[in-house]
N, C-alpha and C positions, 0 to 999 in steps of 0.2 A: 506407344502411348505414354509410357513413363518418361521417355526423353522429351516428348512434346510438353507434358505438364511441367517438367523441370525447366524447359526453355521459357515457358510462359511466366514463371515466377523469378527468373534470373534478374539480376540487378539492372543490366543494360537495357534489356527489353522492357523492364518495369518502368524505367525512366521515359522511354519513348512512348509507351502506352499511357503514362500519366500525362505527358504533354499533349498527346493526341486526344486523350479523354477529356482534358480540360478544354481544349479548343472545341471539341464536339459538344461538350456540355454548354459552353457559352453560346454556340450556334443554336442548339436546341432551345435554350432558355430565351435567347434574344428573339428567335423566330416565333416561338410559342407565345411569348408575351406581346410581341408586336401584333400577332394575329388577334390575341385577346383584346388588346387596346383598340385595334381597328374595329372589331365587332362592337366593343363597348361604345365607341364614339358614334357608330351608326345606330345602335340600339337605343341609346339615350335620346336620339332625335325622333325615334318612332314610338317608344314607350315612355311611361311616366316614372318618376322616382319611386313611387310606391311599389312598382313591379320589382325593382331591384331590392327594395327593402324586404318584400315578401320572399324572394328567392334567397336572400341572405339568411333569413330565419330558417327556411327549409334546409339550406345547406348546413346550418349549425347542427341540426338534429341528425341529418344523414351522416355528416362527418363524425358526430358524436357516437352514433351506433357503430360505425366502422372502427373507430378507435377503441371503443369499449369492448370490441370483440376481436381486436388484433392479437393474434398469437405469435407474431413475429416470423411468419413463414418466409417472407422475402429475406429478412435479415438472417434467419437460420440457414437458408441456402447459401448466402454469401459467406457466412462465418463457419459453418460446419465442415469438418474434413470430408464428409460424405456428400458435399454439395454438388458433385458431378455424377453421383450414383443414380441410375435410372429408377431403381426401386425407391430411393429416398425422394426423388423429384416427383414421381407419380403419386406417392403417398401424400406429399405436400399438396399436390394439385387436387387430390380427392378431398382433403381437409378444407382446402380453399373453397371448393364448390359447396360443401356442407355449410361452411360459414356464410357464404353468399345467400343461400336459401334461408337460413335462420335470420340473417339481417333483414331481408325483405319482409318476413313475417313479423318481426319486431317493429319495423317501420309502419306496417298496417295497424299494429296494436296500439302504437302511441299517437296515431294521427288525431283521433278525436280529443284525447286529453290535452295534447299540445294546442289544438285549436281553441279549446276552452280556456287554457292558461293565458294565451295572448289575446283572447276575444277576437279571433280572426277565423271565421267559419271556413274560408277557402283553404286553410292549411289542412283540414281534414281530407280534402280532395287531392291536394298537391303532393302530400307526403308519400302516400302509397305508390303514386306514379313515378315520382323521382326516385323512390327507393328501389325500383326495378334496376337502376344502375348498379346497385350493390350485387344483385343477383347475376347480372351480366358480367361484372368484373370478376366474379368467382371462377369464370372459365378462362381467365388470362393464362397463357402458356407460361410454364416455369422457365422457358428459354430466355425470357426477359431478365429474370433474376440471375440466371447462369451467365448471361452476357455481362451483367454488372459485376458479377463475382470476378471475372477476368479482365474487366475494364475494356471490353469490346463493344464500343458504343456507337459505331457508325450506322449500323442498320436500325438500331433503336432510335437514333436521332432522326433519321429519314422518315421512319414510321410516325413518330410523334408529330413532326411538322406536317406531313401529308394528311394524316387523319384530323389534326387540329384545323387545318384549312378547310377540309370537307365539312367539319362540324360547324365552323363559323358561317360558311355559305348557307348551310341548311338552317341555322338559327335566324339569320337575317331574312331569308325568304319566308320563313314561318312568321316572323314578326310583321313583315309587310302584309301577310295574309290575315293573321289572327289578331294582331294589335293588342295582345294581352300577355300576361305572365306565362301562359301556356306555351308560347313560342320558346321561351327560355327552357322550359321543362322538356318539351319534345326534342328541341335541338340538342340538348345535353344527352338525351338517351340515344339519339341517332349517332352522335359522336362516339359514345361508349361501345355501341354495337360494332361500328366500323373498325374501331381500334382493336377490339378483341379478335375479330375475324382476320384482319390483316396481320396482326402479330402471330396468330396461329399458323397462317399460311407462309409467312415470309421469314420469320426468325429461324435460324439454323439450330439444330439440336434434336432432341428426342421428340417424338409425337406422343403427347401425354395421353394416358389412359387410366382408368380407375384402378387403384392398387391400395392394398392395406398391409404394409410391412410393420409388424409390431415394434421392432427395434427402431425403425424410423419414426414412428409415432411417439415412442418414448423420448427419443432425442429431441424432436420438435417441441414436445410439451415441457421437457425439462428446461430447455433454454427459453421457451416461449412463455412460461407461466409468469415470469416477471416482466417480460415484454408486454404481455396482456395487461398487467396491472399498471405498467408505465404508460402505455398509450391511453389507458382509461383516464389517468390523471392528466396526461398531456392534452386531452380534450379541453380541460379547464384552462390550460395555458394558452392554447392556440385559438379557441373559439369562445372563451368566456366573455370577451368584450362584447360580442354581438348578442350572445344569449342574455347577458345582463342589461345591455342598452335597450334591447327589445322591449323591456318592461318599463323603461324610463322616457323614451323618446318616440316620436311618431314613425310610421313605416317610411314616410318620405325622408325624414332625417336619417333614419338607419340606412336607407338606400344611398344617400349622399355620402355618409360616413364610409360605407362599404367601397364606394368608388375611390375615395381618397385613400383608404387603406390599401386597396389594390395597387395603386401607383406608388405610394410611399413605402410599402413593404417589399418592393421588388429587390432591393439589395439583400434583405434577409432571406427571401425566397431563393434567390440565386445562390447565396452561400449555403443554404440548406441542401440544394441540389448538388453542388460541388462537394459538400461534406459527405453526402450519401454515395455519390458515384466515384469520387476520387480519393478524398481524405480517409474515409473509412476503409477502403481496400488497402491504402498505404499503411495504415496502422496495423492491419492484419498481416500483410505481406512483409512489412519491415518493422517488426516490433521495436519500439523505442528502447525498451529495457535490455535488448540484446547487445547493443553496441553504441558507442558515441557517434559512429558514422550514421547509423540509422536515425538516431536522435537529431543530428544536424540536418539530414535530408528532409525528414518529416516536418521539423520546425520551420525550415525554409519554405516548404510548400504551404504550411499553415499561415505563416506571416504574409505571404503573397496574397492569399485568399482574403485575409483580414484587411490588408491595405486596399485591395480592389473594392471590397464591400464598403469600407468607410469613405472612399472617394466617391462612390455612387450616392451615399447618403448626403454628402455635402452638395452634390449637384442638385438633388431634390430639395435640400434644405434652403438653398438660395434661389432656386428657380421654380419651386413647387407651385406657388400661387400664380405665377405668370403662366405656367404650363396648364393649370386648370382653367384659367381665364381664356387662354388661347383655344383649348380643345372643347370646352363645354359651355353651355349657356348659363345664364344667371341663376337658374334653379340649383345648380351644383357648386355655387361659389364657396360654400362652407367646406368643400373637400380640399380647398387650397391650404388653409391652416392645419388641417389634418395631416397633409403631406409634410409640411414644415416641421410640426411637432414630432412626427414619427422619425425624422432625421436625427433627432436628439435621443428619443426613447429607445431607438434601435441600437445605439452604441454598445451598451453592455451585452446585449444579445449577440451582436456580431462578433465581439471579442471572445466571448465565452462559448459560443455555439459548438465548436468542434470537440470540446472535451467529452461530450457524451459518446463520441465515436471511440475514444480511448477505452472506455469501460466495455462497450459492446464488442469491440474487436478482441478484447481479452476474455470475453465470455462472462463478464461480471454484470449480468443483468439485474442481480439483486440490488447492488449499490446504485445502479442506474435508476431503478424504480424508487429507491429511498430518496434520491436526489430530486427526481421529478415530482414525487408526492409532496415533499416539503415545499418546493417552489409553487406547486399548484394550489395548495391550501393557503399559503400566505398571499399569493396573487389574488385568489378569489375573494378573500376577506378585504384586501385593499381595494379591489374593484367595486364591491358593494359600497364601501365607505366613500370611495371617490365619486361614484355615480350619484350618491345621495347629496354630497356636498358641492361637487364641482362639475357634474354632468360628464360630457364626453372628455373634457380635459382631465378629470380625475381618474377616469377609467384608463386613459392612455398612459398615465404615469405609473400605474400599478405594476406592469411587467418589469420595467427596469429596476424598480425598488426591490421587488421580490427576488430578482436574480442577484442583485448586489448583496442582499441580506443572507442569501443561501450560499454565496460564493466560498466562504470559509470551509463549508462541508465539501464543496466540489473540489477545492484545492487538496483537502485531506485525502480524498479518494484517488485523484489522479497522481498524487505524489507517490503512491504505492507502485506506480508503473513508470516512475521517473519522467512523467509527461507534463509537469507544470512548467510553463514558459513565462516566468514571472516578469522578466524585463520587457518582453514583447507586450504582455498584457497591460503593464503599467503605461508603456509608451503610447500604445494605440488607444487605450481608454482615455488617457489625459488629452491626447490630440483630438480625439473625436468629440469630447465634451466641450473643448475650447472652440473648435471650428464650428460645430453645429449649434452650440449654445449661442454663438454670435448671430447665426442665422435666425434663431428664434427671437433673440432680442431685437433684431431689425424688423421683424414682422410681428412684434408683440401685440400691436393693436388688433390684428386679425386673429391671433391665437386666443385672445381674451373672449372672443365670441363663442368659443367652444365651451366656456363655462356656463353659458345660458342653458 
């Protein structure tokens, strides 16, 4: 067993696993989002924009509860030296189930207050049902995190694509039958159940059982306490736009915005997936501070990811409006300028995104929290001001401004680990602003509509 572990983390094998992992991640991301897009195109012809706006609001609060209760179990498994220990894994699984139960109960508790807040009575019915997904997810096998720890992503990719396809088919059939937002709700739950069952049956590794190892609990909470705080404030970073816009625009407009955001944010989502599955393990297995060779290898991988992400933003920047016009009817036309403007506002996030992995790989969850908290508070203030003065346009400008203003603090933290890639940051940031800024200038007449 010792030789096997040593071979898994050896340099040559690590390179091959990184390349294979990157290709599998691209396949998973491309396949999953192709299925999401296909279902989106079908569902927008069956349902009304208000249904997507309603689900966007529901997902804001479900996501918020998940993030506000995240104790970093998956990240702990990937980062902790005991990440392959059955006692540690089973204890993590037990905590995960407890968290899932608590999340569902909290979803039921907030349903009525949220419905009153947005003056949408249906939210009181939708939230408890959608919240069952958090209860189901609590039973996800820890073998998924273990596979990510060692960048063994082949089976995970196959499961993701297969269960996603099943969920899409179920959602479309339900939409044809119910012709209401409930189709999206029940389709999502069916997909969650199938995913958890298949992962439990197919993923190699231990068969999870209830376990309570005090030392494992201590390790999980010691690392996870700042992850908990970080993900709580990350909610404001990732979901604040929809939560705030829900109070300023109609459900139909929110549904259209959400569709545009889904398409335009694909480069950032892709980079986030690669960051979690490839770059984060690289930072852990090849610490930059240990040698110039490690630094060169990890920087090379990071630069390739940034270049690919920015290239995708340019494609959406210049072709976003044409894509929306081609794929959707006139009710969703406003999604086009959302896609174009996102190509510009995503640039700072794409360039700076991977630095969080540096801190987490080093176990520095405290500074990771401080950085996220500063960004979240600033972004939230800017979003409220932007929504009041400039509508959707103002809300979309808040994230890049907040990230740029907090970047000096980010640089201060990552320099402790010799991980600041100043030349690459400057080059990619400048190039992204110029190329995608030109796309926004060419489509400015459409983007102005977002200020309404």
